[in-house]
C-alpha positions in Angstrom: 0.1 -11.2 0.3 0.0 -7.9 -3.2 -1.5 -5.7 -0.6 1.2 -6.1 2.3 4.1 -6.1 -0.7 2.5 -2.5 -1.9 3.0 -1.3 1.6 6.5 -2.5 1.9 7.5 -0.6 -1.0 6.1 2.7 1.0 7.5 1.8 4.3 11.1 0.4 3.0 12.8 3.8 1.6 11.4 6.2 4.6 13.0 3.3 7.0 16.0 3.5 4.7 16.0 7.3 4.8 15.6 7.3 8.6 18.5 4.9 9.1 20.8 7.2 7.0 19.6 10.5 8.7 19.9 9.1 12.0 24.0 8.1 11.1 24.6 11.4 9.5 23.1 13.2 12.7 25.4 10.7 14.8 28.6 11.7 12.9 27.6 15.5 12.9 26.9 15.9 16.1 29.0 13.5 18.2 31.3 12.6 15.9 30.2 8.5 16.5 32.3 6.4 14.1 30.1 4.9 11.5 30.1 1.3 11.4 28.9 0.4 8.1 29.1 -3.4 7.8 27.2 -3.6 11.1 24.5 -1.3 9.0 24.5 -3.5 6.4 24.2 -6.6 8.6 20.7 -4.9 9.9 19.4 -3.9 6.9 20.2 -6.9 5.0 18.2 -9.0 8.0 15.5 -6.8 7.2 15.4 -7.9 3.8 15.2 -11.8 4.4 12.5 -11.1 7.3 10.1 -8.9 5.1 10.7 -11.8 2.5 9.6 -14.3 4.6 6.6 -12.4 5.6 5.5 -11.7 2.1 5.8 -15.1 1.4 3.6 -16.2 4.1 6.4 -19.0 5.3 5.1 -19.9 8.1 2.3 -21.6 9.9 0.4 -20.7 13.4 -0.7 -23.8 16.3 -4.2 -22.0 16.7 -5.5 -19.3 14.4 -7.3 -16.2 15.3 -9.7 -17.0 13.0 -10.5 -20.1 14.1 -10.8 -18.4 18.2 -12.9 -16.0 17.2 -15.3 -18.7 15.3 -15.6 -20.7 17.9 -14.8 -18.9 21.2 -16.1 -15.5 20.8 -18.5 -14.6 23.7 -19.2 -11.2 22.4 -19.3 -9.0 19.1 -17.8 -5.6 19.6 -19.1 -2.9 16.8 -17.0 -1.9 14.4 -16.2 1.7 16.0 -12.6 3.4 16.9 -13.2 1.0 20.1 -12.6 -1.9 18.3 -9.4 -0.5 16.9 -7.5 0.3 20.0 -9.2 -3.0 21.4 -7.3 -4.8 18.7 -3.9 -2.2 19.4 -4.3 -3.4 23.4 -4.9 -7.2 22.6 -1.6 -7.0 20.6 0.6 -5.2 22.9 -0.4 -7.6 25.3 0.6 -10.9 23.1 3.5 -8.7 22.2 4.4 -8.6 25.7 4.7 -12.3 26.7 5.7 -13.1 23.5 8.5 -11.7 23.7 9.7 -12.3 27.6 8.8 -16.6 26.8 11.6 -15.5 23.8 14.2 -14.3 26.4 13.1 -17.4 28.7 13.2 -20.7 26.8 15.9 -22.1 24.9 14.3 -22.9 21.5 12.6 -19.7 21.4 15.9 -17.6 22.1 16.4 -18.5 18.4 13.8 -16.5 16.7 15.1 -13.6 18.9 18.5 -14.0 18.9 18.8 -11.9 15.2 16.8 -9.1 17.0 19.6 -8.5 19.7 22.9 -9.8 17.9 24.2 -6.0 17.0 26.8 -4.9 19.4 25.4 -1.4 19.1 21.8 0.3 19.2 20.6 2.4 16.2 17.4 2.9 14.0 19.4 0.0 11.7 19.3 -2.9 14.5 15.3 -2.2 14.6 15.2 -4.4 11.4 17.0 -7.3 12.4 14.2 -9.7 12.4 13.9 -13.1 12.5 13.5 -15.8 9.6 13.8 -19.0 12.1 9.8 -18.4 13.0 8.1 -21.4 11.0 5.5 -21.7 13.9 3.6 -18.9 15.5 3.0 -20.2 19.3 2.1 -16.9 20.5 -2.0 -16.5 18.6 -3.1 -18.3 22.1 -2.6 -14.8 23.8 -5.1 -13.1 21.5 -7.5 -14.8 23.2 -9.0 -11.2 25.1 -9.5 -10.1 21.7 -11.5 -13.3 20.0 -12.9 -13.5 23.1 -14.5 -9.8 22.6 -15.1 -11.1 18.3 -12.6 -8.6 17.2 -12.2 -9.2 13.8 -9.7 -10.9 12.2 -9.3 -8.0 9.5 -9.3 -5.7 12.1 -5.9 -7.5 13.7 -4.6 -7.7 10.0 -5.2 -3.9 9.8 -3.7 -2.7 12.9 -0.5 -5.4 13.2 1.8 -3.5 11.2 0.6 -0.2 12.6 1.8 -1.7 15.8 4.9 -3.2 14.4 6.1 -0.4 12.7 5.8 1.4 16.0 8.2 -0.2 17.5 11.0 1.3 15.5 11.9 5.0 16.2 12.9 3.8 19.9 16.1 2.1 19.0 18.1 4.9 19.1 21.3 6.3 22.1 20.5 10.0 20.7 17.0 10.5 22.8 17.2 10.9 26.0 14.7 11.0 29.1 11.1 11.4 27.6 9.8 12.9 31.0 5.9 12.2 31.5 6.1 10.0 28.7 8.5 7.2 30.4 5.6 6.2 33.0 3.3 5.3 29.6 5.3 4.5 26.1 8.4 2.5 25.7 10.9 5.1 25.3 14.0 5.0 24.0 15.5 4.8 27.5 13.4 1.8 28.4 14.3 -0.4 25.3 18.2 0.3 25.7 18.4 -1.3 28.7 16.2 -4.1 27.0 19.4 -4.4 24.5 21.9 -4.0 27.4 23.8 -7.1 28.7 24.8 -5.8 31.9 23.8 -7.5 34.7 21.7 -5.6 35.6 19.4 -5.3 32.6 19.3 -7.9 31.3 15.9 -10.0 30.3 14.3 -6.4 31.3 11.4 -4.2 29.2 10.0 -6.7 27.0 6.9 -4.4 26.7 6.8 -3.2 23.2 4.2 0.0 22.9 2.9 0.5 26.5 5.2 0.0 29.1 2.9 -0.8 31.4 3.1 -4.2 30.9 6.4 -4.8 32.5 5.4 -2.8 35.3 2.6 -5.2 35.8 4.4 -8.5 36.0 7.6 -6.9 37.3 10.1 -7.1 34.7 10.7 -3.0 34.5 14.2 -1.6 34.8 14.9 1.8 34.2 18.2 2.6 32.4 20.9 3.6 35.2 23.5 6.6 35.1 25.7 4.9 36.7 25.5 1.7 34.1 26.2 2.5 31.1 24.4 0.2 28.6 26.7 -2.4 26.2 25.0 -4.0 23.8 24.8 -7.3 22.3 24.0 -11.0 23.3 26.4 -12.9 26.1 27.6 -15.8 23.0 28.4 -13.2 20.0 27.4 -14.5 16.8 30.5 -13.0 15.1 29.5 -12.6 11.6 27.4 -10.2 9.8 25.4 -13.0 7.6 21.8 -12.1 8.9 20.8 -16.3 7.6 23.7 -17.8 9.8 22.4 -15.6 12.9 19.0 -16.9 12.3 20.1 -20.3 13.1 23.4 -19.5 15.5 21.6 -20.5 19.0 19.3 -23.6 17.3 23.1 -24.9 15.9 24.4 -24.8 19.3 21.2 -26.5 20.8 21.7 -29.3 18.1 24.6 -30.2 19.0 24.1 -29.9 22.7 21.6 -32.4 22.4 24.3 -34.6 20.4 26.6 -34.8 22.3 24.9 -35.3 25.8 25.0 -38.5 27.0 21.6 -37.6 28.7 18.7 -38.8 27.2 16.3 -36.6 29.6 18.7 -33.7 28.5 18.5 -34.1 25.0 14.6 -33.8 25.0 14.3 -31.2 27.8 17.3 -28.9 26.6 15.2 -27.1 24.2 12.7 -26.1 27.1 14.5 -25.3 29.5 15.8 -21.3 30.3 18.0 -19.8 28.0 21.4 -20.6 27.9 20.9 -23.7 30.2 23.1 -26.8 28.9 23.7 -30.3 29.7 26.5 -30.9 32.6 28.3 -33.3 31.0 28.8 -30.6 28.0 29.8 -27.3 29.6 33.5 -28.4 30.1 33.9 -31.0 26.7 32.4 -27.6 24.2 32.8 -24.7 25.8 31.5 -21.5 24.5 32.8 -18.3 23.7 30.7 -15.9 26.5 31.3 -12.7 27.5 31.9 -12.7 30.9 32.7 -8.9 31.4 30.8 -6.8 29.8 32.9 -3.6 30.1 36.1 -5.6 28.7 35.6 -7.4 25.5 36.2 -7.3 21.2 33.5 -6.5 19.6 33.3 -8.1 15.9 34.7 -5.4 13.5 37.0 -6.8 10.6 39.2 -4.6 9.1 37.7 -4.0 5.5 38.7 -2.0 2.8 37.3 1.0 1.6 36.3 -0.7 -1.9 35.3 -3.5 -0.5 32.7 -1.8 1.8 31.7 0.5 -1.3 31.3 -2.8 -3.5 29.2 -4.4 -0.2 27.4 -1.1 -0.2 26.6 -1.7 -4.1 25.4 -4.9 -3.6 22.8 -3.9 -0.9 21.3 -1.5 -3.1 21.0 -3.8 -6.3 19.0 -6.6 -4.1 17.2 -3.0 -2.6 15.9 -2.6 -6.3 14.9 -6.5 -7.1 13.0 -6.4 -3.8 11.1 -3.3 -5.1 10.4 -4.8 -8.2 9.4 -8.0 -6.6 7.0 -6.2 -4.2 5.1 -4.2 -7.2 4.9 -7.5 -9.4 3.8 -10.2 -6.4 0.6 -11.0 -8.9 2.3 -10.8 -12.3 5.0 -12.8 -11.4 2.8 -15.4 -9.3 3.6 -18.7 -7.7 5.6 -21.1 -7.3 7.7 -18.2 -9.1 7.2 -15.4 -6.5 8.9 -18.3 -4.2 11.8 -18.6 -6.6 12.8 -15.2 -6.5 12.3 -14.9 -3.0 15.2 -17.7 -2.3 17.2 -15.8 -5.1 17.2 -12.6 -2.6 17.8 -14.9 -0.1 21.3 -16.2 -1.9 21.9 -13.0 -2.7 22.3 -11.7 0.9 24.0 -15.0 1.8 26.6 -14.5 -0.8 27.4 -10.8 -0.3 27.5 -10.6 3.6 29.7 -13.8 3.4 32.4 -11.6 1.6 31.6 -9.0 4.2 32.6 -11.4 6.6 36.0 -11.7 4.4 35.2 -15.4 4.1 37.3 -16.5 0.9 34.9 -18.4 0.1 32.6 -16.0 -0.8 33.4 -16.1 -4.5 31.5 -19.0 -5.0 28.4 -18.4 -3.1 28.4 -15.3 -5.5 29.2 -17.4 -8.7 26.6 -19.8 -8.1 24.0 -17.1 -7.0 25.2 -14.7 -10.8 24.8 -18.5 -12.2 21.3 -18.9 -11.1 20.3 -15.6 -12.0 21.9 -16.1 -15.7 19.7 -19.6 -15.5 16.4 -17.5 -14.9 16.9 -15.0 -17.3 17.6 -18.0 -19.9 14.6 -19.7 -19.2 12.0 -16.7 -18.5 13.3 -14.5 -21.2 14.1 -11.6 -19.2 14.8 -10.8 -15.4 11.1 -11.5 -14.4 8.8 -9.8 -17.1 10.6 -6.3 -16.5 11.1 -5.8 -20.3 7.9 -4.9 -20.8 8.7 -1.5 -19.1 12.0 -1.0 -21.1 13.0 -3.1 -23.8 16.6 -4.7 -22.9 16.5 -3.4 -19.0 15.6 -7.4 -18.3 19.2 -7.9 -19.8 20.6 -5.4 -17.8 20.4 -7.6 -14.4 22.6 -10.5 -16.4 25.0 -8.0 -17.2 25.3 -6.8 -13.8 25.5 -10.7 -12.8 28.3 -11.3 -15.2 30.1 -8.2 -13.6 29.1 -8.7 -10.2 31.4 -12.1 -10.6 34.3 -10.6 -12.0 34.4 -7.9 -9.4 33.8 -10.2 -6.0 36.7 -12.2 -8.0 39.3 -9.6 -8.2 38.4 -8.4 -4.7 39.1 -11.7 -2.9 41.9 -12.1 -4.8 43.2 -8.7 -4.4 42.9 -9.0 -0.6 43.9 -12.7 -0.4 45.6 -11.8 2.5 43.0 -10.0 4.3 40.7 -13.0 3.8 43.2 -15.7 4.9 44.4 -13.9 8.0 40.4 -13.9 9.0 40.1 -17.7 8.9 43.5 -17.9 10.3 42.2 -15.7 13.5 38.9 -17.2 13.8 
């Protein structure tokens, strides 16, 4: 946990810098419109995902260690070959887990967040799930387990495999020649994120495109078919926590409303998007039928609100950096309290980004909790040891944050009320 936190403290600023550089390049080179709220939503989703991962809030039905100990028929020697084997095994696992997440109703919920942005850029690569509480896909690592690849090797290679999927989330890199036949490229992944009928549910590979070509799910990017990004039942919110449970809430409602007990049971395992017949017409969903003519989710926000959203985002970033750097010092169970507070912070400021008039109350509740933690602990989780009084600065920020959010919601009352009326 502590080592992973240290890795993330190194990786987070790099990812953030690359996201900002891509945005700057697009604006300078192509005059692309800067969509700050979409970017903040994506980056905030990254916050929630890494907090969940660091705290280890998930379990595996079957662990890799158990498979190695019970099923290994051979043990590879600790050489470069074992790391190559682990990387290929992870990529094979990733392909099948990814593909099934697109094809089975309840599994789609844990992956929908990654496709929820209606833009395609480096920021959307960071839209990762917090709704995966049970890992079903460890079983696909069986080939590595049979060869006796140690779990420490898998644990070492896994972050590299994950981070290597970041770079190809961009529209600014065109075809890459012979690499198109071997690796997943931006062109391949643009297809994967598209909702065009020609492209949907294609190119599930993560590093090596060979899996899609082997198993019949490959589709090249067509010059005559421009990619349109998003999901066919749009989420219409910037709040990543809501997005994470968007699809499962639809399934719960459909299971409740259908009169068929068979449908109540099978809806979870049916192909993605399947709904009971007696529910479809009675409870229709706002689905995109024409991918070339639909209104993207872009609530009008003032420069004041956008600026404050960025300040909230970067303040939360600072809290996370401190958290990851002091996991051992904070200790359990306080690390879970701290993680929960980060979730609450993200929820509050993204509700404001959504122009929810109740966002002030979420912000107030968050800040009361924060001030209560400072009063209980004496400062902000031991921060005063570095500079006397700095922990109290966090408390001052909570007070100012409440006042500023109240001012914004009140001064832009008509905008916030209009958002409720139109939705």
